[in-house]
C-alpha positions as CSV (number, residue, x, y, z in Angstrom):
1,X,6.8,-19.8,-5.8
2,X,6.3,-22.3,-8.6
3,X,7.7,-25.7,-8.1
4,X,9.2,-27.1,-11.3
5,X,9.1,-30.7,-12.2
6,X,13.0,-30.8,-12.1
7,X,12.9,-30.0,-8.4
8,X,10.9,-33.1,-7.5
9,X,12.5,-36.3,-6.2
10,X,10.6,-39.2,-7.9
11,X,11.7,-41.5,-5.1
12,X,9.6,-39.5,-2.6
13,X,5.9,-39.0,-2.2
14,X,4.4,-35.5,-2.0
15,X,1.1,-35.0,-0.2
16,X,-1.2,-32.0,-0.5
17,X,-0.9,-30.0,2.7
18,X,-4.5,-28.7,2.4
19,X,-6.0,-32.1,1.9
20,X,-4.0,-33.7,4.7
21,X,-5.0,-31.0,7.2
22,X,-8.6,-31.1,6.0
23,X,-8.7,-34.8,6.7
24,X,-7.1,-34.3,10.1
25,X,-9.7,-31.7,11.0
26,X,-12.6,-33.9,9.8
27,X,-11.5,-36.6,12.2
28,X,-11.1,-34.1,15.1
29,X,-7.5,-35.0,15.6
30,X,-4.5,-32.9,16.5
31,X,-1.3,-33.3,14.6
32,X,0.2,-35.4,17.4
33,X,-2.9,-37.6,17.5
34,X,-2.4,-38.4,13.9
35,X,1.2,-39.5,14.5
36,X,0.3,-41.6,17.6
37,X,-2.5,-43.3,15.6
38,X,-0.1,-44.2,12.8
39,X,2.7,-45.7,14.9
40,X,0.9,-48.7,16.6
41,X,0.4,-50.4,13.1
42,X,4.2,-50.7,12.9
43,X,4.6,-53.6,15.3
44,X,7.1,-55.7,13.3
45,X,9.4,-52.8,12.6
46,X,9.3,-53.4,8.8
47,X,7.9,-50.0,8.1
48,X,9.6,-46.8,9.4
49,X,7.6,-45.3,12.2
50,X,5.8,-42.0,11.4
51,X,7.3,-39.3,13.6
52,X,6.1,-35.8,14.2
53,X,8.9,-34.3,12.1
54,X,7.9,-36.4,9.0
55,X,4.2,-35.4,9.4
56,X,5.2,-31.7,9.6
57,X,7.2,-32.2,6.4
58,X,4.1,-33.6,4.7
59,X,2.2,-30.5,5.9
60,X,4.8,-28.3,4.3
61,X,4.4,-30.1,0.9
62,X,7.9,-31.7,1.2
63,X,8.7,-35.2,-0.1
64,X,8.5,-38.1,2.4
65,X,9.2,-41.8,2.0
66,X,6.4,-43.8,0.4
67,X,6.0,-46.0,3.6
68,X,5.6,-42.8,5.7
69,X,3.1,-41.4,3.2
70,X,1.1,-44.6,3.5
71,X,1.1,-44.3,7.2
72,X,-0.2,-40.7,7.0
73,X,-3.0,-41.7,4.7
74,X,-4.0,-44.7,6.9
75,X,-4.0,-42.6,10.1
76,X,-6.4,-40.2,8.3
77,X,-8.7,-42.9,7.0
78,X,-7.9,-41.9,3.4
79,X,-6.5,-43.6,0.3
80,X,-2.9,-42.5,-0.4
81,X,-3.7,-41.4,-4.0
82,X,-6.5,-39.2,-2.7
83,X,-3.9,-37.1,-0.8
84,X,-1.3,-36.6,-3.5
85,X,-0.1,-33.1,-4.2
86,X,-0.3,-31.7,-7.7
87,X,3.5,-31.5,-7.8
88,X,3.8,-35.3,-7.2
89,X,4.8,-37.0,-10.5
90,X,1.9,-39.5,-9.9
91,X,-0.8,-36.9,-9.5
92,X,-3.4,-37.0,-12.2
93,X,-5.2,-33.9,-13.2
94,X,-9.0,-34.1,-13.7
95,X,-10.0,-33.8,-17.4
96,X,-12.9,-34.6,-19.6
97,X,-13.1,-34.9,-23.4
98,X,-14.6,-31.5,-23.9
99,X,-12.5,-29.7,-21.2
100,X,-10.3,-26.7,-21.8
101,X,-7.2,-28.8,-21.9
102,X,-8.7,-32.0,-23.3
103,X,-5.9,-34.5,-24.1
104,X,-3.4,-31.8,-23.1
105,X,-3.8,-30.7,-26.8
106,X,-3.7,-27.0,-26.0
107,X,-2.2,-26.3,-22.6
108,X,0.5,-28.2,-20.7
109,X,1.1,-27.9,-17.0
110,X,4.8,-27.1,-16.3
111,X,4.8,-26.3,-12.6
112,X,2.7,-25.8,-9.5
113,X,2.6,-23.4,-6.6
114,X,3.9,-24.9,-3.4
115,X,0.4,-25.8,-2.3
116,X,-3.2,-25.3,-3.1
117,X,-5.2,-22.3,-1.9
118,X,-8.7,-21.4,-0.6
119,X,-10.8,-19.1,-2.6
120,X,-12.8,-16.5,-0.7
121,X,-15.9,-18.7,-1.1
122,X,-14.1,-21.6,0.6
123,X,-13.4,-23.6,-2.6
124,X,-10.1,-25.3,-2.8
125,X,-8.0,-24.8,-6.0
126,X,-4.5,-25.5,-7.3
127,X,-2.6,-22.8,-9.2
128,X,-0.4,-24.0,-12.1
129,X,1.9,-22.4,-14.5
130,X,1.0,-23.6,-18.0
131,X,2.5,-23.4,-21.4
132,X,0.6,-23.3,-24.7
133,X,1.5,-26.3,-26.8
134,X,1.2,-24.6,-30.2
135,X,2.3,-21.0,-29.6
136,X,5.8,-20.3,-28.5
137,X,6.4,-18.2,-25.4
138,X,2.7,-18.2,-24.5
139,X,2.2,-18.8,-20.8
140,X,-0.9,-19.2,-18.6
141,X,-1.9,-19.1,-15.0
142,X,-4.2,-22.1,-14.6
143,X,-6.5,-22.6,-11.6
144,X,-8.1,-26.0,-11.1
145,X,-11.0,-25.9,-8.7
146,X,-11.6,-29.3,-7.0
147,X,-15.4,-29.6,-7.1
148,X,-15.1,-33.2,-5.9
149,X,-15.0,-31.7,-2.4
150,X,-18.3,-29.9,-3.0
151,X,-21.7,-31.7,-2.3
152,X,-23.4,-32.7,-5.5
153,X,-26.5,-30.6,-4.7
154,X,-24.3,-27.4,-4.6
155,X,-22.2,-28.0,-7.6
156,X,-24.4,-26.2,-10.1
157,X,-24.4,-23.0,-8.1
158,X,-20.7,-23.3,-7.6
159,X,-20.2,-23.6,-11.4
160,X,-22.2,-20.5,-11.8
161,X,-19.8,-18.7,-9.4
162,X,-16.7,-19.9,-11.3
163,X,-18.0,-18.8,-14.7
164,X,-18.2,-15.3,-13.3
165,X,-14.5,-14.7,-13.6
166,X,-14.5,-15.0,-17.4
167,X,-17.6,-12.8,-17.6
168,X,-15.8,-10.0,-15.7
169,X,-12.6,-10.3,-17.8
170,X,-14.6,-10.2,-21.0
171,X,-16.4,-7.0,-19.9
172,X,-13.2,-5.2,-19.1
173,X,-11.1,-6.5,-22.0
174,X,-7.4,-5.9,-22.2
175,X,-6.3,-3.8,-19.2
176,X,-2.8,-3.6,-17.6
177,X,-4.3,-4.0,-14.1
178,X,-7.0,-6.6,-14.7
179,X,-6.4,-10.3,-15.4
180,X,-6.7,-11.4,-19.1
181,X,-8.7,-14.7,-19.3
182,X,-7.9,-17.3,-21.9
183,X,-10.5,-19.9,-21.0
184,X,-12.9,-21.0,-18.3
185,X,-14.7,-24.4,-18.6
186,X,-15.8,-27.5,-16.6
187,X,-13.7,-30.6,-16.2
188,X,-14.4,-33.9,-14.5
189,X,-14.9,-33.1,-10.7
190,X,-13.7,-29.6,-11.2
191,X,-13.4,-26.4,-13.2
192,X,-10.5,-24.9,-15.1
193,X,-9.8,-21.1,-15.3
194,X,-6.7,-20.2,-17.4
195,X,-5.5,-16.6,-17.5
196,X,-2.5,-15.0,-19.1
197,X,0.6,-15.5,-17.0
198,X,1.5,-12.5,-14.8
199,X,3.7,-13.7,-12.1
200,X,4.3,-16.2,-9.3
201,X,3.5,-14.1,-6.3
202,X,0.4,-12.3,-5.0
203,X,0.5,-9.3,-2.8
204,X,-0.4,-11.6,0.1
205,X,2.7,-13.6,-0.6
206,X,4.8,-10.4,-0.4
207,X,3.1,-9.1,2.7
208,X,3.6,-12.4,4.5
209,X,7.3,-11.6,4.9
210,X,7.5,-7.8,5.1
211,X,5.5,-4.6,4.7
212,X,5.3,-3.0,1.4
213,X,8.1,-0.6,0.5
214,X,7.2,3.1,1.2
215,X,9.0,4.0,-2.0
216,X,6.7,1.7,-4.1
217,X,3.5,2.4,-2.2
218,X,2.3,5.3,-4.4
219,X,2.5,3.2,-7.5
220,X,0.8,0.2,-5.9
221,X,-2.2,2.1,-4.5
222,X,-2.6,4.0,-7.7
223,X,-2.6,0.9,-9.9
224,X,-5.1,-0.9,-7.6
225,X,-7.4,2.1,-7.8
226,X,-7.0,2.3,-11.6
227,X,-7.9,-1.4,-11.9
228,X,-10.8,-1.1,-9.5
229,X,-12.1,1.9,-11.4
230,X,-12.0,-0.1,-14.6
231,X,-14.3,-2.7,-13.0
232,X,-16.6,0.0,-11.6
233,X,-16.9,1.7,-15.0
234,X,-18.2,-1.6,-16.3
235,X,-20.7,-1.9,-13.5
236,X,-18.7,-4.6,-11.6
237,X,-18.3,-4.8,-7.9
238,X,-15.3,-6.9,-6.8
239,X,-16.8,-7.5,-3.3
240,X,-13.5,-7.7,-1.5
241,X,-10.1,-6.4,-2.6
242,X,-7.8,-8.7,-0.6
243,X,-4.0,-9.1,-1.1
244,X,-4.5,-12.7,-2.3
245,X,-6.5,-11.3,-5.2
246,X,-3.7,-9.0,-6.4
247,X,-0.9,-10.4,-8.5
248,X,2.5,-8.7,-8.8
249,X,3.9,-9.0,-12.3
250,X,7.3,-10.6,-12.7
251,X,8.3,-8.5,-15.7
252,X,7.5,-5.0,-14.5
253,X,6.1,-5.2,-11.0
254,X,2.7,-3.9,-11.8
255,X,-0.4,-4.9,-9.8
256,X,-3.0,-7.0,-11.5
257,X,-6.5,-7.8,-10.0
258,X,-7.7,-11.3,-10.4
259,X,-10.0,-14.0,-9.0
260,X,-13.3,-12.5,-10.0
261,X,-15.5,-15.5,-9.2
262,X,-17.4,-13.5,-6.5
263,X,-17.7,-10.3,-8.6
264,X,-21.2,-8.8,-8.8
265,X,-22.4,-7.6,-12.2
266,X,-24.8,-4.7,-11.9
267,X,-27.1,-5.7,-14.9
268,X,-29.8,-7.7,-13.2
269,X,-27.8,-10.9,-13.4
270,X,-28.3,-13.2,-10.4
271,X,-25.7,-12.5,-7.7
272,X,-23.4,-15.2,-6.5
273,X,-23.9,-16.5,-3.0
274,X,-22.5,-14.5,-0.1
275,X,-21.8,-17.8,1.8
276,X,-18.1,-17.8,2.3
277,X,-15.8,-17.3,5.3
278,X,-15.4,-13.9,6.9
279,X,-12.6,-11.9,5.4
280,X,-10.8,-9.1,7.2
281,X,-10.8,-7.0,4.0
282,X,-14.5,-7.3,3.3
283,X,-16.9,-4.4,3.9
284,X,-19.4,-5.1,6.8
285,X,-22.4,-4.7,4.6
286,X,-21.4,-7.4,2.1
287,X,-22.4,-10.2,4.4
288,X,-26.0,-8.9,4.3
289,X,-26.0,-9.0,0.5
290,X,-27.0,-5.3,0.1
291,X,-23.9,-3.4,-1.1
292,X,-22.7,-0.9,-3.7
293,X,-19.5,0.1,-5.3
294,X,-18.5,1.7,-1.9
295,X,-17.9,-1.8,-0.6
296,X,-14.8,-1.9,-2.8
297,X,-13.6,1.4,-1.4
298,X,-13.7,0.0,2.1
299,X,-11.6,-3.0,1.0
300,X,-9.1,-0.7,-0.8
301,X,-8.7,1.3,2.5
302,X,-8.1,-1.9,4.5
303,X,-5.6,-3.1,1.9
304,X,-3.7,0.2,2.1
305,X,-3.5,0.0,5.8
306,X,-2.3,-3.6,5.7
307,X,0.5,-2.6,3.3
308,X,2.0,-0.3,6.0
309,X,1.0,-2.1,9.2
310,X,1.0,-5.7,10.4
311,X,-2.4,-5.3,12.0
312,X,-5.5,-3.0,11.7
313,X,-5.3,-0.1,14.2
314,X,-8.4,1.5,15.7
315,X,-9.9,4.3,13.6
316,X,-8.5,7.1,15.8
317,X,-5.0,5.7,15.2
318,X,-5.3,5.7,11.4
319,X,-3.9,9.2,10.9
320,X,-0.8,8.3,12.9
321,X,-0.2,5.0,11.1
322,X,-0.8,6.4,7.6
323,X,1.3,9.5,8.4
324,X,4.2,7.3,9.7
325,X,4.2,5.7,6.3
326,X,4.7,9.1,4.6
327,X,1.3,8.9,3.0
328,X,0.2,12.5,2.0
329,X,-2.6,14.0,4.1
330,X,-5.0,14.2,1.2
331,X,-4.6,10.5,0.4
332,X,-4.7,9.5,4.1
333,X,-7.9,11.5,4.6
334,X,-9.6,9.8,1.7
335,X,-8.4,6.3,2.7
336,X,-9.7,6.9,6.3
337,X,-13.1,8.0,4.8
338,X,-13.2,4.8,2.8
339,X,-13.0,2.9,6.1
340,X,-16.2,4.4,7.5
341,X,-18.3,1.5,8.7
342,X,-21.5,3.1,7.3
343,X,-21.4,3.0,3.5
344,X,-23.1,6.4,3.0
345,X,-20.3,8.1,4.9
346,X,-17.7,6.8,2.4
347,X,-16.8,8.6,-0.8
348,X,-19.4,8.0,-3.5
349,X,-16.7,6.7,-6.0
350,X,-13.0,6.5,-6.7
351,X,-12.7,9.8,-8.5
352,X,-11.3,11.9,-5.6
353,X,-8.9,9.2,-4.5
354,X,-7.7,8.6,-8.0
355,X,-6.8,12.3,-8.4
356,X,-4.9,12.4,-5.1
357,X,-3.1,9.2,-5.9
358,X,-2.1,10.5,-9.3
359,X,-0.7,13.7,-7.8
360,X,1.3,11.5,-5.3
361,X,2.7,9.3,-8.0
362,X,3.8,12.2,-10.1
363,X,5.6,13.9,-7.2
364,X,7.3,10.6,-6.2
365,X,10.7,9.6,-7.6
366,X,9.3,6.2,-8.5
367,X,6.1,7.7,-9.9
368,X,6.8,6.8,-13.5
369,X,5.6,3.3,-14.1
370,X,4.0,0.9,-16.6
371,X,0.4,0.6,-17.6
372,X,-1.3,3.5,-15.8
């Protein structure tokens, strides 16, 4: 959920949960170790002692007293200003004179998500809601990637990865289920990607609290397949269709694919590195670097299972799990085939699954929907 500027108490300090926890891990400390390390410096009692509850508040992105924030920073061997969250009034965004929001002349940041996020390649970024300064009612979803956390020797390859998102969006053009990119450009110690605003929540945000509604499942899976097919028709492999890379539109509830930094363009262009943390939605062959469009079918199958189950059951249990979610047998059979560990045993493309999903949507009472 986007945190507006009005919800911030200027008397408190807001630390970035990701940066605080990253510093803690770098020192090899537990959360309790951090608190114990901070307290001995408070011998004269003039500064409130840092307690475990306060430290947990900082890790949730909540405001804490300035003296407590200073203790947190000192216990982590960091400067306080290095740990400020983007929603703190004193946070300064990285800019350069030729950046996409140079001098804030084009886009203005009006709110931030509760905390930063990790991209599939391990890069840390902050998501902002942005407003165009010269066009009324034009909103953007801005992502600022903190390249200051990346070793200098790797920054050029990382910039190549981040430019891939705009390349993918340009290939697809305007599509109801693919993000529309406004700009993608470097900034000091970082990179800006600004897309058209869709909504605050991702599918991952929704699934964190509950499973996807069975009544809405036909529409969701059909829209995901339509968006994925649009990429495939333009020779783009998404690599992993994870819930965090699916936005749910505020206005009409449609699913929109985004975060194409790791997409593969099948035109001879150099592929981005496969060096990123293992993801439970990624096809097994992606790690080896030799994969085809069928890798995306595997991810789509995994995502469908996650929508109806809190965990991933063994393959022999898939018919039971998918059947319990009232998924038609034809759709369930194809989703199960998509989850074959060996790529050649999966369907060759999305054609068959799209046909079955379209039949399911038309028969379903909530089948009429936008953009597909």
